[in-house]
N, C-alpha and C positions, 0 to 999 in steps of 0.2 A: 558295556557289560549287559545292559538290558536287552540289546539285540541278540546277544549270544544266548541268554536264558530263553528268549522267545524261540530262537531257532531250535534249541534242544527240545523244547516242548513240542514243537511241530514235528520233529523227527520221531519223537516217542509216539505221537498220535498215529503216524503213518505205519510204524512197526506193528501196531495192534495191541490188543489187551493182553495183559499178563498179571494174574492175581498175585498179590504179595502174600507173605507168610500168614498163617492162621493166628488168631488172637491167642496170646499166652505162650507162643512158641519162642524158643531161644535159638539163634543162629550164630555160627562163627563164619566170618567173611575174611579170609586172607586176601590181601591186596598188594599189587605192585604197580609202580607208575613212575612218572617223571614230575619234577618240580621245575618251575620257571620262577626264579627269585631275584630280588635285588634289595637295596636298602636305601631309605630316604635320608637326606641330610648327612651324607658321608663323602664329602669332597676330599680329593687327594691333591695336595700341592706338590708339584715337581719343580726342580731347579735346573738351571743351565750348568750347574756344577753339583754333582752328587754329594760332595762334601761341604757345600756351602750352606749358609743359613737363609739367604734370600731366595724367594720362590718366583718363578716366572710364569707358571700356568697352574690352573686349578681344573682338575678332571672330575666329571660327574660319574657316579656309579651307573653301570648298565646291568640289564637282566642277563643271567647266566643259567644254563640248564643243570639239573642235578637229578637225583633219583629218590624214591621213597618206597619203603616196603614195611609191611606189618599186617595187623589183623584187627577186626572189630568184633566185639561180642554184642549182638543186637537182640533186643527183646521187643516183640510185637505187643504193644500195650493195648491198643484198640484196633479196630478195623483200619483206621486211617492214620494212626500215630504209632511210631516206633521210637525207641531210644537205644543208643549204643554207646559203648565205652571202648576206645581203641588204644593201641600202643604201636608206634611206628618209629623207624629210624629214617630221618629225612636229611639229605645232603642239600644244603642251601648255600647262600652267599651272594656274591656279586663280583663284577670285574670292571675294568676300565679300558677304554680304547687305547691303542698304542699311541705313543707321543714321541715326536722327534723335534729337536731344535738344533740350530746351527748358527754360527757367527763367523765373520771374517774380520781380521784386524791385521793390516799390513800383509806380511807373507805367512800369516798363521790362520788356519781354518780349524774351527772346533765344532764337534758334532756330538750330540747325546741322543741315544735311542732307548726309550723305555717301552717294553712290550711284555706280553703275558702277565699283566697285572691283575691278580685275582685273589679274592678272599673266600676260602671255603669254611663253612660253618656246619657242623654236624649236630643235630638235635634229636633227642628222644622225645617224640611228640605224643601227648596223651590227650586226644579229643573226646569230649563228652558232647554228644550230638542228639538233637531231636529231629525226627524225620516225619514230615507231614505229607501224606500221599494225596496229590491233587488229581490224579488219574491212575488207572490200573498200572502198577509197576513204576510210576513216576512220582518221585518225592522231592520236596523242597527241604533242604537241610540247613540247620543253624545250631550253633552251640558255643562252647568255650574250650579253648585248647591251651594246655600248659606245655611249653617246650623247655627241656632241660639240656643245657649245652654240654655236649660230650667231647667236642673236637673243634679246634679252630687253627687254621694255618694260612699264612700269607705267602704268596708266591709272586715273584717278579723277576725280570731279566733286564740287565742294563749293559749297553755298550757305550763307552765314552772315550773319545780320543782327540788328539790335536795333531794336525798335519802341518809341517813346516816346509815351505818351498824354498829350496836353496838357490844360490845365485847361478848354479849350473843347470837349473831346471829340475833337478831330482827332488822327490818328495819323501820326507821322513815322517813316519807315523809313530806317535808315542801314546800308549793307552794310559788313562788315569789309573791310579792305584786305589783299591778298596781292600782294607784288611790285608795289605801286603800282596794282593793279587791284581793282575791286569783286569781292567773293566772291559773285557772282551767276552760278551755273552755271560757276564757275571750273574749268577743266580742267587736270589734270596729265597730260602725256604725256612721260614721261622714260625714256630708255634706261638700263637698269641692269644691263648684262651683267657689270659688275665685282662685283656682289653675289653672283654664282653661280659655282660651280666649272666649269671648262671641260670636264671629263669626268664622265659619270654612268654608273655600272654598274648594270644591272638583270638579273634572272633571269626571262626570259619563260617562261610555262607556259600551254598552251592546247590547243585542238582544231582540226583542219582536216577538211573534207569535200570530196572531189573527185568531180565528176560531169560527164561530157561536156566535159572540159578546164576547167570552171569550178571554182574553188577558193574555198570559204568558210572564213574563219579567224576564230577568237576567241582572244584571249590576254590574260592579265593580267601586267604587268611588275612583279615584286616588287623593291623597292629594295634595293640592296646597299651603296650609298655615300651620303653626304650630298650634297645638291644645292646648298645655300647655304653660303657661306663662314663666316658669323658665328653660325649656329645649327644645331641638329641637325634640319634639314628635309630630307625625302626625297620624291622624286617617286613618285606613285602613278598608274598609268594602265591603262585598258582599251583594247584595240584591236579593232575590228570591221572586217574588210576583205573585199573580193571581188577575185579575181584570175583570170587566164586563162593556162593552162599551154601554152606554145609548145614 
């Protein structure tokens, strides 16, 4: 991360000088961008039998892309310091790698395929930020952000079947049953907002560069509180946004 911050600083120096807002002025900065997010300590146990209790593998959460949109109200406090208060909707979450398992016993072959395993989390994010200008147009930013959970949905797909090879060489496939349906691309789409805390606190830290009213911003949101209710899972997210200073 230190290398990335240094690279952004060098790029800003090459682009040239651009004065920030005058002292005492108030600006509105609408922004849109992408999020790259995951969650720490959120393992997923999968079983060789989707209806069984015993687990055979534990998957680790992976980063997934999302989006963020909103605006900041920014006040230029001194020549080199500004403060801002924002409101954003951010789609975050995480996903798991596809997982397959199979076993053979006698003339029976069993296979399970788990894929499209993802958790979407939608937050209303309210960051309070300080912006310290270290060069014309270039600021180092830090603050405190409160996230209010608005949406949570788990998605996954499962195919699970057993193939029996008969004495005449023919193969008969029978899909497992889940809720009375064949487990053939069986999809779970369940809202699970109750599994997560309603408020999530993070510490945003990043860089912004302003040029001709266009504001490029990069930040990482360090987790301060647990996001899930029943385990020590914490949100991790990068934001990359572009805004226009009005």
